[in-house]
Each structure stands twice: as C-alpha cells, then as structure tokens.
LOMI-198271 format. One record per residue (C-alpha): residue in one letter; x, y, z; residue number from 1. Coordinates in pm, whole numbers. Each point is the difference from the previous one (the first is absolute). Layout:
<site><aa>a</aa><x>X</x><y>Y</y><z>Z</z><i>NUM</i></site>
...
//
This chain:
<site><aa>m</aa><x>3576</x><y>-122</y><z>2832</z><i>1</i></site>
<site><aa>g</aa><x>282</x><y>-188</y><z>-85</z><i>2</i></site>
<site><aa>p</aa><x>262</x><y>-14</y><z>-249</z><i>3</i></site>
<site><aa>g</aa><x>-127</x><y>-98</y><z>-366</z><i>4</i></site>
<site><aa>a</aa><x>-351</x><y>18</y><z>149</z><i>5</i></site>
<site><aa>a</aa><x>-243</x><y>182</y><z>-246</z><i>6</i></site>
<site><aa>a</aa><x>-199</x><y>408</y><z>113</z><i>7</i></site>
<site><aa>p</aa><x>-330</x><y>-59</y><z>83</z><i>8</i></site>
<site><aa>p</aa><x>-245</x><y>133</y><z>-261</z><i>9</i></site>
<site><aa>v</aa><x>-67</x><y>425</y><z>16</z><i>10</i></site>
<site><aa>g</aa><x>-336</x><y>-153</y><z>-8</z><i>11</i></site>
<site><aa>q</aa><x>-220</x><y>-202</y><z>-248</z><i>12</i></site>
<site><aa>c</aa><x>-231</x><y>132</y><z>-271</z><i>13</i></site>
<site><aa>i</aa><x>-257</x><y>-132</y><z>-218</z><i>14</i></site>
<site><aa>e</aa><x>-88</x><y>145</y><z>-341</z><i>15</i></site>
<site><aa>s</aa><x>-268</x><y>-35</y><z>-168</z><i>16</i></site>
<site><aa>t</aa><x>-50</x><y>51</y><z>-417</z><i>17</i></site>
<site><aa>v</aa><x>-174</x><y>171</y><z>-191</z><i>18</i></site>
<site><aa>t</aa><x>-268</x><y>-106</y><z>-216</z><i>19</i></site>
<site><aa>a</aa><x>33</x><y>-290</y><z>-261</z><i>20</i></site>
<site><aa>l</aa><x>373</x><y>-43</y><z>91</z><i>21</i></site>
<site><aa>n</aa><x>163</x><y>-244</y><z>182</z><i>22</i></site>
<site><aa>s</aa><x>269</x><y>78</y><z>272</z><i>23</i></site>
<site><aa>a</aa><x>266</x><y>-7</y><z>-177</z><i>24</i></site>
<site><aa>q</aa><x>-90</x><y>225</y><z>-268</z><i>25</i></site>
<site><aa>s</aa><x>-124</x><y>206</y><z>256</z><i>26</i></site>
<site><aa>w</aa><x>282</x><y>67</y><z>220</z><i>27</i></site>
<site><aa>d</aa><x>334</x><y>-246</y><z>-111</z><i>28</i></site>
<site><aa>w</aa><x>119</x><y>339</y><z>-180</z><i>29</i></site>
<site><aa>n</aa><x>-44</x><y>261</y><z>309</z><i>30</i></site>
<site><aa>y</aa><x>-102</x><y>-44</y><z>335</z><i>31</i></site>
<site><aa>t</aa><x>116</x><y>-304</y><z>79</z><i>32</i></site>
<site><aa>a</aa><x>350</x><y>30</y><z>-38</z><i>33</i></site>
<site><aa>a</aa><x>-30</x><y>342</y><z>196</z><i>34</i></site>
<site><aa>l</aa><x>-173</x><y>-183</y><z>252</z><i>35</i></site>
<site><aa>t</aa><x>246</x><y>-277</y><z>25</z><i>36</i></site>
<site><aa>d</aa><x>282</x><y>213</y><z>-34</z><i>37</i></site>
<site><aa>a</aa><x>-111</x><y>236</y><z>288</z><i>38</i></site>
<site><aa>g</aa><x>-28</x><y>-326</y><z>230</z><i>39</i></site>
<site><aa>y</aa><x>-360</x><y>-95</y><z>-47</z><i>40</i></site>
<site><aa>d</aa><x>-95</x><y>-363</y><z>-28</z><i>41</i></site>
<site><aa>v</aa><x>-288</x><y>20</y><z>-285</z><i>42</i></site>
<site><aa>c</aa><x>-283</x><y>-198</y><z>-96</z><i>43</i></site>
<site><aa>r</aa><x>-203</x><y>83</y><z>-326</z><i>44</i></site>
<site><aa>d</aa><x>-385</x><y>-114</y><z>-45</z><i>45</i></site>
<site><aa>d</aa><x>-109</x><y>-83</y><z>-281</z><i>46</i></site>
<site><aa>l</aa><x>-345</x><y>69</y><z>65</z><i>47</i></site>
<site><aa>l</aa><x>-297</x><y>-254</y><z>-104</z><i>48</i></site>
<site><aa>g</aa><x>-80</x><y>53</y><z>-371</z><i>49</i></site>
<site><aa>k</aa><x>266</x><y>284</y><z>-47</z><i>50</i></site>
<site><aa>s</aa><x>-234</x><y>207</y><z>218</z><i>51</i></site>
<site><aa>t</aa><x>-290</x><y>-25</y><z>-274</z><i>52</i></site>
<site><aa>v</aa><x>-256</x><y>-246</y><z>195</z><i>53</i></site>
<site><aa>d</aa><x>-226</x><y>167</y><z>294</z><i>54</i></site>
<site><aa>i</aa><x>236</x><y>159</y><z>294</z><i>55</i></site>
<site><aa>q</aa><x>-147</x><y>-205</y><z>220</z><i>56</i></site>
<site><aa>d</aa><x>198</x><y>-306</y><z>-110</z><i>57</i></site>
<site><aa>s</aa><x>265</x><y>184</y><z>-78</z><i>58</i></site>
<site><aa>t</aa><x>85</x><y>159</y><z>321</z><i>59</i></site>
<site><aa>e</aa><x>5</x><y>-337</y><z>166</z><i>60</i></site>
<site><aa>g</aa><x>360</x><y>-47</y><z>-94</z><i>61</i></site>
<site><aa>v</aa><x>131</x><y>337</y><z>94</z><i>62</i></site>
<site><aa>v</aa><x>-209</x><y>-60</y><z>311</z><i>63</i></site>
<site><aa>y</aa><x>182</x><y>-354</y><z>18</z><i>64</i></site>
<site><aa>a</aa><x>332</x><y>135</y><z>-25</z><i>65</i></site>
<site><aa>i</aa><x>-10</x><y>240</y><z>206</z><i>66</i></site>
<site><aa>d</aa><x>-110</x><y>-242</y><z>298</z><i>67</i></site>
<site><aa>q</aa><x>281</x><y>-218</y><z>-75</z><i>68</i></site>
<site><aa>i</aa><x>235</x><y>237</y><z>-1</z><i>69</i></site>
<site><aa>h</aa><x>-62</x><y>152</y><z>318</z><i>70</i></site>
<site><aa>a</aa><x>-20</x><y>-315</y><z>168</z><i>71</i></site>
<site><aa>a</aa><x>326</x><y>-142</y><z>-105</z><i>72</i></site>
<site><aa>t</aa><x>135</x><y>341</y><z>89</z><i>73</i></site>
<site><aa>g</aa><x>-163</x><y>129</y><z>242</z><i>74</i></site>
<site><aa>r</aa><x>52</x><y>345</y><z>-156</z><i>75</i></site>
<site><aa>k</aa><x>-172</x><y>246</y><z>-189</z><i>76</i></site>
<site><aa>v</aa><x>-86</x><y>-44</y><z>-411</z><i>77</i></site>
<site><aa>d</aa><x>74</x><y>264</y><z>-238</z><i>78</i></site>
<site><aa>v</aa><x>-188</x><y>8</y><z>-293</z><i>79</i></site>
<site><aa>i</aa><x>17</x><y>129</y><z>-323</z><i>80</i></site>
<site><aa>g</aa><x>-224</x><y>5</y><z>-263</z><i>81</i></site>
<site><aa>h</aa><x>-21</x><y>130</y><z>-378</z><i>82</i></site>
<site><aa>g</aa><x>-331</x><y>61</y><z>-193</z><i>83</i></site>
<site><aa>q</aa><x>-290</x><y>-250</y><z>57</z><i>84</i></site>
<site><aa>g</aa><x>235</x><y>-147</y><z>249</z><i>85</i></site>
<site><aa>n</aa><x>-64</x><y>306</y><z>270</z><i>86</i></site>
<site><aa>e</aa><x>-342</x><y>-90</y><z>32</z><i>87</i></site>
<site><aa>q</aa><x>42</x><y>-348</y><z>79</z><i>88</i></site>
<site><aa>l</aa><x>271</x><y>143</y><z>300</z><i>89</i></site>
<site><aa>r</aa><x>-263</x><y>288</y><z>83</z><i>90</i></site>
<site><aa>w</aa><x>-285</x><y>-265</y><z>-40</z><i>91</i></site>
<site><aa>a</aa><x>195</x><y>-285</y><z>224</z><i>92</i></site>
<site><aa>v</aa><x>75</x><y>266</y><z>334</z><i>93</i></site>
<site><aa>k</aa><x>-382</x><y>158</y><z>-32</z><i>94</i></site>
<site><aa>w</aa><x>-151</x><y>-324</y><z>-18</z><i>95</i></site>
<site><aa>w</aa><x>165</x><y>-222</y><z>256</z><i>96</i></site>
<site><aa>p</aa><x>82</x><y>242</y><z>295</z><i>97</i></site>
<site><aa>s</aa><x>254</x><y>-238</y><z>159</z><i>98</i></site>
<site><aa>l</aa><x>232</x><y>108</y><z>-297</z><i>99</i></site>
<site><aa>q</aa><x>49</x><y>316</y><z>108</z><i>100</i></site>
<site><aa>s</aa><x>191</x><y>-37</y><z>308</z><i>101</i></site>
<site><aa>k</aa><x>215</x><y>-221</y><z>-257</z><i>102</i></site>
<site><aa>v</aa><x>73</x><y>240</y><z>-220</z><i>103</i></site>
<site><aa>d</aa><x>276</x><y>306</y><z>-9</z><i>104</i></site>
<site><aa>d</aa><x>16</x><y>180</y><z>-339</z><i>105</i></site>
<site><aa>m</aa><x>-247</x><y>-22</y><z>-289</z><i>106</i></site>
<site><aa>v</aa><x>176</x><y>130</y><z>-303</z><i>107</i></site>
<site><aa>n</aa><x>-218</x><y>29</y><z>-315</z><i>108</i></site>
<site><aa>l</aa><x>86</x><y>80</y><z>-330</z><i>109</i></site>
<site><aa>a</aa><x>-203</x><y>143</y><z>-236</z><i>110</i></site>
<site><aa>g</aa><x>-330</x><y>-165</y><z>67</z><i>111</i></site>
<site><aa>p</aa><x>-328</x><y>77</y><z>-113</z><i>112</i></site>
<site><aa>d</aa><x>-98</x><y>182</y><z>366</z><i>113</i></site>
<site><aa>h</aa><x>-257</x><y>217</y><z>-87</z><i>114</i></site>
<site><aa>g</aa><x>-116</x><y>-237</y><z>-365</z><i>115</i></site>
<site><aa>g</aa><x>93</x><y>42</y><z>-293</z><i>116</i></site>
<site><aa>t</aa><x>-142</x><y>63</y><z>-311</z><i>117</i></site>
<site><aa>g</aa><x>165</x><y>-270</y><z>-175</z><i>118</i></site>
<site><aa>a</aa><x>-203</x><y>-316</y><z>78</z><i>119</i></site>
<site><aa>a</aa><x>-271</x><y>107</y><z>-234</z><i>120</i></site>
<site><aa>a</aa><x>146</x><y>-102</y><z>-271</z><i>121</i></site>
<site><aa>q</aa><x>-5</x><y>-378</y><z>181</z><i>122</i></site>
<site><aa>c</aa><x>-333</x><y>-24</y><z>41</z><i>123</i></site>
<site><aa>n</aa><x>-240</x><y>-196</y><z>-141</z><i>124</i></site>
<site><aa>p</aa><x>-204</x><y>197</y><z>-292</z><i>125</i></site>
<site><aa>d</aa><x>-302</x><y>-178</y><z>177</z><i>126</i></site>
<site><aa>c</aa><x>57</x><y>96</y><z>337</z><i>127</i></site>
<site><aa>i</aa><x>-159</x><y>305</y><z>209</z><i>128</i></site>
<site><aa>r</aa><x>181</x><y>266</y><z>12</z><i>129</i></site>
<site><aa>a</aa><x>8</x><y>226</y><z>334</z><i>130</i></site>
<site><aa>a</aa><x>-138</x><y>342</y><z>-116</z><i>131</i></site>
<site><aa>p</aa><x>264</x><y>305</y><z>137</z><i>132</i></site>
<site><aa>s</aa><x>-154</x><y>147</y><z>316</z><i>133</i></site>
//
C-alpha cells in the first residue's frame, strides 16, 4: 500500500433493523459507530415496511444486499440483526442456500428466537388465535 492509501476494511457488515424503526433509529447511536471505528464498512438495511410486512418480502432486501456486497468485494459478509431484523437474516440464509457460503458471522441481538407473548396484543380481534399445545 502506498503512502496516503487507505487501509482496506476489516470486513463488510450489514445491520438489519428492529421492527418499526428505520436503520438510523436502530443503529446510529451504537453499533454503526463501533463497527466503523473497528474498521468495518457498514451497510444498513431499512427493511421493507419496517419489518411489518410479509417476511418473504422484507427478506429480499437482505438477500440482495448480501449478494451485492459479496459480488463487489469477493469477501464473506458479516451480518448483525436486532429484534425482528434477526428473523430476516436467518430466513435469508435458510431459504436462499446460496447465501450460506457468502455470510461469515451472524450476530443476533434480542431476537424473538423462540416466539414471544407481546405479539398477541397486536392481533386483530377478529383473527383466530392459535390454541396452546
């Protein structure tokens, strides 16, 4: 590397947001700065409908971002999710198997990995509730 040339990034990281927030609200105050300071190029994903739409639709943006960053850099991509953003990351890697070789580390923060009880309050009163097993 010549004088004045910037060092290559440590890696590329995609941040996937929590439900109902945009990427700035989710990440600007914490991990974006920390990852940038650590030498990562950071890409923030504003999930379609702030992660309140069908997961199949909101996950496509994550898939596209991973594919594009991997194609541009030739390197594996690190991903970090918060809340519902974790689900899009896991869904992407599960249902798009070609991504498995393109993702290095996946970090999930406070995700609903085993479901939750808070969602019932958001349910339309006319919807049929699942019976506990």
